[in-house]
C-alpha positions in Angstrom: 117.8 116.1 62.1 117.7 112.5 63.2 121.0 111.8 61.3 122.7 114.8 63.0 121.4 113.6 66.4 122.9 110.1 65.6 126.3 111.6 64.6 126.4 113.5 67.9 125.7 110.4 69.9 127.8 107.7 68.2 128.7 106.4 71.6 125.0 106.2 72.6 122.4 103.6 71.6 119.6 105.4 69.8 116.1 104.2 68.8 114.3 106.1 66.0 110.9 105.4 64.4 109.4 107.4 61.5 112.1 110.1 62.0 111.3 110.5 65.7 113.7 109.8 68.5 112.1 107.2 70.7 114.7 106.4 73.3 118.4 106.6 74.0 120.7 104.7 76.4 124.4 105.5 77.2 125.1 101.9 78.3 128.9 102.3 78.9 131.4 105.1 79.2 133.0 106.0 75.8 136.4 107.1 77.3 137.1 103.5 78.4 137.1 102.4 74.7 138.9 105.5 73.3 141.4 106.3 76.1 142.0 102.9 77.7 141.5 100.8 74.6 139.4 98.1 76.3 135.9 96.7 76.3 133.8 98.8 78.8 131.5 97.1 81.3 127.8 97.6 80.7 126.5 100.1 83.3 122.8 100.4 82.3 122.0 96.8 81.3 118.3 97.0 82.2 117.8 100.3 80.2 119.6 98.8 77.2 117.5 95.7 77.4 114.3 97.8 77.4 115.5 99.8 74.4 116.2 96.5 72.5 112.8 95.2 73.5 111.2 98.3 72.1 113.1 97.8 68.9 112.1 94.2 68.4 108.5 94.8 69.4 107.9 97.1 66.4 107.4 94.0 64.1 103.7 93.2 64.2 102.5 89.5 63.9 99.6 88.8 61.6 97.6 87.0 64.2 97.2 87.0 68.0 95.9 84.7 70.7 94.3 86.3 73.8 97.5 85.7 75.7 99.9 87.0 73.0 97.8 90.1 72.5 97.7 90.8 76.2 101.5 90.5 76.4 102.1 92.8 73.4 99.7 95.5 74.8 101.4 95.2 78.2 104.8 95.9 76.8 103.7 99.0 74.9 101.6 100.2 77.8 104.7 100.1 80.0 106.5 102.4 77.5 103.4 104.6 77.4 103.4 104.9 81.2 107.0 106.2 81.1 106.2 108.6 78.3 103.1 110.0 80.2 105.2 110.4 83.4 107.9 112.4 81.5 105.3 114.5 79.7 103.6 115.4 83.1 106.9 116.5 84.5 107.6 118.6 81.5 104.1 120.2 81.6 104.7 121.0 85.3 108.0 122.7 84.4 106.3 124.6 81.5 103.2 125.4 83.6 100.9 123.8 81.0 97.8 121.9 82.0 96.8 119.4 79.2 97.6 116.1 80.9 98.4 117.9 84.1 94.8 119.2 84.2 93.5 115.6 84.3 96.0 114.7 87.0 95.1 117.6 89.2 91.4 117.0 88.8 91.7 113.3 89.8 94.0 114.2 92.7 91.6 116.9 94.0 88.3 115.2 93.6 88.8 111.4 93.6 92.1 110.2 95.1 93.8 112.7 97.4 97.1 110.8 97.7 97.4 110.1 94.0 101.0 110.6 92.9 102.1 111.8 89.5 103.6 108.3 88.8 100.4 106.5 89.9 98.3 108.8 87.7 100.6 108.0 84.7 100.1 104.3 85.4 96.3 104.6 85.5 96.2 106.9 82.5 98.3 104.6 80.4 96.2 101.6 81.2 93.0 103.6 80.5 94.3 104.6 77.1 95.1 101.0 76.2 91.8 99.6 77.3 89.9 102.5 75.9 91.6 101.7 72.5 90.7 98.1 73.0 87.1 98.9 73.8 86.9 101.2 70.7 88.5 98.5 68.5 85.7 96.0 69.5 83.1 98.5 68.2 85.0 99.5 65.0 84.9 97.9 61.6 87.8 96.5 59.5 90.0 99.5 59.9 91.2 101.2 63.0 93.6 103.9 64.2 94.1 106.3 67.0 91.9 109.0 65.4 89.0 106.5 64.9 88.9 105.6 68.6 87.0 108.7 69.7 84.1 107.9 67.4 83.8 104.4 68.8 83.7 105.4 72.5 80.0 105.7 73.4 78.9 109.3 74.0 77.4 108.3 77.3 80.8 107.5 78.9 81.9 111.1 79.3 85.1 110.5 81.1 86.5 108.2 78.5 85.3 110.6 75.8 87.2 113.4 77.5 90.4 111.3 77.6 90.1 110.3 73.9 89.1 113.8 72.7 92.7 114.6 73.5 94.2 111.3 72.5 92.4 110.9 69.2 91.8 114.5 68.1 94.4 116.6 70.0 97.9 117.7 69.1 99.8 115.1 71.0 103.5 115.4 71.9 105.5 113.3 69.5 106.7 110.7 72.0 103.1 110.2 73.2 101.8 110.1 69.6 104.1 107.3 68.4 103.4 104.9 71.2 99.6 105.4 71.1 99.8 104.9 67.3 101.8 101.8 67.9 99.2 100.4 70.3 96.5 101.3 67.8 98.4 99.4 65.0 98.6 96.3 67.2 94.9 96.4 67.7 94.2 97.2 64.1 95.7 93.9 62.9 94.1 92.0 65.8 90.6 90.6 65.8 90.0 91.9 69.3 86.4 91.1 69.6 86.8 87.7 67.9 89.6 86.7 70.3 87.5 87.3 73.4 84.5 85.7 71.7 86.4 82.5 70.8 87.9 82.4 74.3 84.4 82.6 75.8 82.8 80.1 73.5 85.6 77.6 73.7 84.8 77.3 77.4 88.2 78.4 78.6 86.6 80.6 81.2 83.3 82.4 81.9 85.1 85.8 82.2 87.6 86.3 79.3 88.1 89.9 80.2 89.5 89.1 83.7 91.7 86.4 82.3 93.0 88.9 79.7 93.6 91.6 82.2 95.4 89.3 84.7 97.7 88.2 81.8 98.2 91.8 80.9 99.1 92.9 84.5 101.5 89.9 85.0 103.5 91.2 82.0 102.9 94.9 82.6 104.1 95.2 86.2 103.9 92.1 88.4 105.3 93.9 91.4 102.7 96.6 91.2 100.1 93.9 90.8 101.2 92.3 94.0 101.5 95.5 95.9 98.0 96.7 95.0 96.4 93.3 95.7 95.1 93.0 92.2 93.9 89.4 92.6 90.4 88.8 91.4 87.7 86.9 93.3 87.7 83.3 92.2 84.7 82.4 89.9 83.3 79.8 92.4 83.1 82.4 95.1 81.4 85.0 92.8 79.0 82.3 91.6 78.2 81.2 95.1 77.4 84.7 96.3 75.3 85.6 93.3 73.3 82.4 93.3 72.7 82.7 97.0 71.4 86.2 96.7 69.2 85.0 93.8 67.7 82.3 96.0 67.3 84.5 99.0 65.2 87.0 96.9 62.9 84.1 96.0 62.6 82.6 99.5 62.8 85.6 101.8 61.4 88.4 99.7 58.8 86.6 97.6 60.5 87.7 94.4 59.7 84.6 92.3 62.2 85.5 89.5 65.0 86.4 91.9 67.5 88.8 90.3 65.2 88.9 87.2 62.2 90.1 89.3 60.6 93.5 88.5 61.8 96.2 90.8 65.0 94.4 92.0 67.8 97.0 92.2 71.4 95.9 92.6 74.7 97.7 93.4 78.4 96.7 93.7 80.0 99.7 95.5 83.6 98.6 94.8 83.1 96.9 91.4 86.7 96.7 90.1 86.4 95.1 86.7 82.7 94.2 87.2 83.1 90.5 87.9 80.1 90.3 90.3 77.9 92.5 88.2 78.6 90.4 85.0 77.8 87.2 86.9 74.5 88.7 88.3 73.5 89.7 84.8 74.1 86.2 83.6 72.0 84.8 86.4 69.1 87.2 85.7 69.1 86.5 82.0 69.3 82.8 82.5 66.2 83.0 84.9 64.3 85.1 82.4 65.0 82.8 79.5 64.1 79.6 81.4 60.7 81.1 82.4 59.8 83.4 79.5 61.9 82.2 76.5 64.4 84.1 74.5 62.0 86.4 72.5 61.9 89.2 75.1 65.5 88.8 76.2 66.8 92.0 74.6 64.0 94.0 76.0 64.6 92.5 79.4 68.3 93.5 79.4 67.4 97.0 78.2 64.5 97.6 80.6 65.6 95.7 83.7 69.4 95.3 83.8 70.4 98.6 82.2 67.9 100.5 84.4 68.3 98.7 87.8 71.9 97.5 88.1 74.6 99.9 89.3 78.3 99.8 90.1 80.9 102.2 91.5 84.7 102.2 91.0 87.4 104.7 92.1 90.3 103.6 89.9 90.2 104.7 86.3 91.9 101.7 84.7 89.5 99.1 86.2 86.7 101.5 85.2 87.8 101.4 81.6 88.2 97.6 81.7 84.8 97.2 83.4 83.0 99.1 80.7 84.8 97.0 78.1 83.6 93.8 80.0 80.0 94.9 80.2 79.8 95.8 76.5 81.2 92.3 75.7 79.0 90.4 78.2 75.8 92.2 77.3 76.4 91.5 73.6 77.0 87.8 74.5 73.7 87.8 76.5 71.8 89.3 73.5 72.0 93.1 73.6 74.6 95.3 71.8 74.9 98.7 73.5 73.9 101.5 71.2 75.8 104.8 71.2 73.3 106.4 73.6 73.3 103.6 76.1 75.7 102.7 78.9 75.9 100.4 81.9 75.3 102.5 85.0 78.9 102.0 86.1 80.3 105.2 87.6 83.7 106.5 88.4 83.3 107.6 92.0 84.2 107.0 95.6 81.3 105.1 97.2 82.2 106.4 100.6 82.1 110.1 99.5 78.7 111.9 99.5 79.8 115.3 98.4 79.2 115.9 94.7 81.6 117.8 92.4 80.6 121.2 91.3 79.8 121.6 87.6 82.8 123.1 85.7 84.3 123.4 82.3 87.9 122.8 83.3 89.9 120.2 81.3 88.8 116.7 82.4 86.4 118.1 85.0 83.1 118.5 83.1 82.6 114.8 82.7 83.9 114.0 86.2 81.2 116.4 87.6 78.4 114.8 85.6 79.6 111.3 86.6 79.7 112.5 90.3 76.1 113.8 90.0 74.8 110.6 88.5 76.5 108.5 91.1 75.2 110.8 93.8 71.6 110.1 92.7 72.2 106.4 93.2 73.9 106.9 96.6 71.4 109.3 98.1 68.0 108.7 96.3 67.8 105.4 94.6 66.4 102.5 96.8 68.8 99.5 96.5 67.5 96.0 97.3 70.8 94.0 96.8 74.4 95.0 97.5 77.2 92.6 96.7 80.9 92.4 96.0 84.4 92.1 97.3 85.3 95.5 98.7 89.0 96.5 99.2 90.8 95.6 102.3 93.2 98.2 103.7 94.1 98.6 107.3 95.7 102.0 106.6 92.7 103.4 104.7 93.0 106.6 102.7 89.2 107.0 102.8 88.9 109.7 105.5 85.7 111.4 104.3 83.7 113.0 107.1 80.4 111.2 106.1 81.7 107.7 106.4 83.9 108.5 109.5 80.7 109.7 111.3 78.9 106.4 110.4 81.8 104.4 111.7 81.4 106.1 115.1 78.3 103.8 115.5 80.7 100.8 115.6 82.5 102.3 118.7 79.3 101.9 120.8 77.3 99.0 122.1 73.7 99.6 122.9 74.4 103.4 122.9 77.3 103.1 125.4 80.9 103.9 124.3 83.1 100.8 124.2 86.1 102.7 125.5 88.3 100.8 123.0 91.9 102.1 123.4 93.0 101.2 119.8 90.0 101.2 117.4 92.2 101.7 114.3 91.0 98.5 112.7 87.5 99.9 112.4 89.0 102.2 109.8 89.8 99.4 107.4 88.2 99.9 104.0 86.2 96.7 104.1 84.6 97.9 107.4 83.6 101.2 105.8 82.1 99.4 102.7 80.1 97.1 105.0 78.9 100.2 106.9 77.9 101.9 103.7 75.9 98.8 102.6 74.3 98.6 106.1 73.3 102.3 105.8 72.0 102.0 102.3 69.8 99.0 103.1 68.5 100.7 106.2 67.6 103.7 104.0 65.7 101.4 101.6 64.0 99.7 104.5 64.7 96.2 103.4 67.3 94.3 101.3 70.2 91.9 101.1 74.0 92.3 101.4 76.3 89.6 100.1 80.0 90.2 100.4 83.3 88.4 100.8 85.6 90.4 103.2 88.4 90.1 105.8 87.0 87.9 108.5 88.4 89.8 111.5 85.1 91.3 112.5 83.6 87.9 113.3 85.5 87.4 116.6 87.9 90.3 117.2 86.9 92.2 120.4 87.6 95.5 118.7 84.6 94.8 116.4 82.0 94.0 119.1 80.2 97.3 118.5 80.1 96.5 114.8 78.6 93.1 115.4 76.0 94.6 117.7 75.1 97.2 115.1 74.8 94.7 112.3 72.5 92.5 114.4 70.4 95.5 115.3 69.9 96.4 111.6 69.5 93.0 110.0 66.9 90.3 110.8 69.0 87.4 109.6 72.8 87.0 109.2 74.4 84.0 107.5 78.2 83.6 107.7 80.5 81.2 105.9 84.0 81.6 107.4 86.5 80.5 104.8 89.4 80.8 107.3 92.8 81.0 105.5 94.4 83.2 108.1 98.1 82.4 107.9 98.8 84.0 111.3 96.4 81.6 113.1 98.1 78.5 111.7 94.9 76.6 111.6 94.4 73.2 110.0 91.4 71.8 108.2 89.2 69.1 110.0 91.0 66.4 108.0 94.4 67.7 109.1 95.4 69.4 105.7 96.8 72.9 105.5 94.3 75.8 105.8 94.5 77.5 102.5 93.1 80.9 101.5 90.9 81.4 98.4 93.0 84.5 97.7 96.8 84.7 97.6 96.8 86.8 100.8 97.7 86.2 104.5 94.5 87.5 106.0 91.5 85.1 106.4 88.2 85.9 104.7 84.5 85.1 105.1 81.4 85.3 103.0 78.4 86.9 104.8 74.8 87.5 103.8 72.8 90.1 105.7 69.0 90.1 105.4 66.6 92.9 106.3 63.0 91.9 105.9 60.6 93.6 108.3 59.5 96.8 106.5 58.6 95.0 103.3 56.8 92.2 105.0 54.9 94.4 107.5 51.2 94.0 107.1 48.0 95.7 108.2 44.7 93.9 107.5 46.5 91.2 105.5 48.2 93.7 103.1 51.9 94.5 102.8 51.7 98.2 103.4 54.7 99.3 101.3 54.1 96.8 98.5 50.4 97.7 98.2 51.1 101.5 98.0 53.5 100.9 95.1 51.2 98.3 93.3 48.3 100.8 93.4 50.5 103.2 91.4 52.1 100.7 89.0 52.9 101.7 85.4 53.0 105.4 86.0 55.7 107.9 86.9 55.5 109.1 90.5 55.6 112.8 91.2 58.1 114.3 93.6 55.4 114.8 96.2 54.3 111.1 95.9 58.0 110.0 96.4 58.2 112.2 99.6 54.9 110.7 100.8 56.3 107.2 100.3 59.4 108.1 102.2 57.2 109.3 105.1 55.3 106.1 105.0 58.5 104.1 105.2 59.7 106.2 108.2 56.3 105.8 109.9 56.3 102.1 109.3 59.8 101.8 110.8 58.7 103.7 113.9 55.5 101.6 114.2 57.5 98.4 114.1 59.9 99.7 116.8 56.9 100.8 119.0 55.2 97.4 118.5 58.4 95.6 119.6 58.5 97.7 122.8 54.8 97.0 123.4 55.3 93.3 122.8 58.1 93.3 125.4 55.9 95.1 128.0 53.0 92.8 127.3 55.3 89.8 127.8 56.3 91.1 131.2 52.7 91.9 132.1 51.6 88.4 131.0 54.3 86.9 133.3 53.1 88.9 136.3 49.5 88.0 135.7 50.4 84.3 135.5 52.2 84.6 138.8 49.2 86.3 140.5 
């Protein structure tokens, strides 16, 4: 069949592999050769170059460095993206719903403006990094069909993807490229490459280095358009270490991030850079004080149970799970098949949970949504950190967060009358509002984030500044400047540079809410004593409700006391005058 196809297309460049037609390019018009008897000009040079690149890439080297492996995977993932795009279009025409079912589920329940091409991009990257993650857990042999068995059962969304990729009847075009990626990973020592990179001191986050190298080869224009530039390590380290210290000094948590009961969340985690650094800091603190003997138990009982993360995009979600598997093993704990890091594919700004269903791709999404919903609505969080997305034209238009943002349009309960409050709809503003709401729900806590710095002095944000000062007891701001529009210079006269490759200036801010936890009656911290009296046992639902009522009553008591103190101060002034 392939030979017959080739005979029919003698004027066409054809690429076959294992008897399957991979690609074809009609790079010039045949009649120019046959009728005019001259060399035809190349009309599809880029397509011809891509076909040749595919041809030459089928030769597999025996060894890879981290950089060369990232490049080889990026090339193949680019081909995979094109294949998935074409398959989605064909399914749409045939009214089938294998891949299309996944796409429609994601479009309906996660990213409303997700195009077919964007989904193909995310899906292709997810397959590649899912294969990579599976390869690090596999033994000496690896192929596409083995991948499913090496994806932890606890990560349902990736399992759903690979149930089709590993065990399904794939279209031939999709099958050959996934097999090709699997063959590259089969001859590569994937886990060893990352481990050597980490131990040779080339960087504390080999996954991010690997992913950035991958993206630069995969689609540099898309990388720039989406703002896929990761928070510099010194910034991440500064934020994490500062939060660690504030827990010790302002919350009497002597072990900082390693303290019992400290819960932590990154609501826009990306590839888990902040969470990984927080885990490192917590483990370091534990080892310095208590030795290495209980390290594995500490990771299992503290980090895996109390650290959380959310991410909306599927590709960073897959990379993030790969990263945490790698980092936790480096820190002393290999995840078992029934364990996972509590990193959920969800929109942090959406409170509505998905209904349980058995539609293709939806069962695991619904379960993930429910688990994330428990963290959003029920789990008290003490520390929120990260680098939330910046987008002036936000697509996050969910009713719940829009209602919360209305608070930023008022000052002391009075409308600001702002004529153009659109910048309050920026994603970073919404993520800060989410963090403010979540800490207020807990009654105490810390927020440490790097964001756009416009809210510090722009008049549009004066309601936001007032609201933040009302909620938090202490606010620390480090303005890193870097706004190219302001044309500022450093004190020494040098150019004002940004820590990111963006035009908008940024700032690091820490928000501290203390009063509820520190509130005392008769020398006892009310909330802490109630919990300590019930240590080492599971609370009933009624007890949890009682504790919530105590939190609310304490909040109101503090508010009333502040009013009484103000009245007393006025009365005292009047008495002195008399």
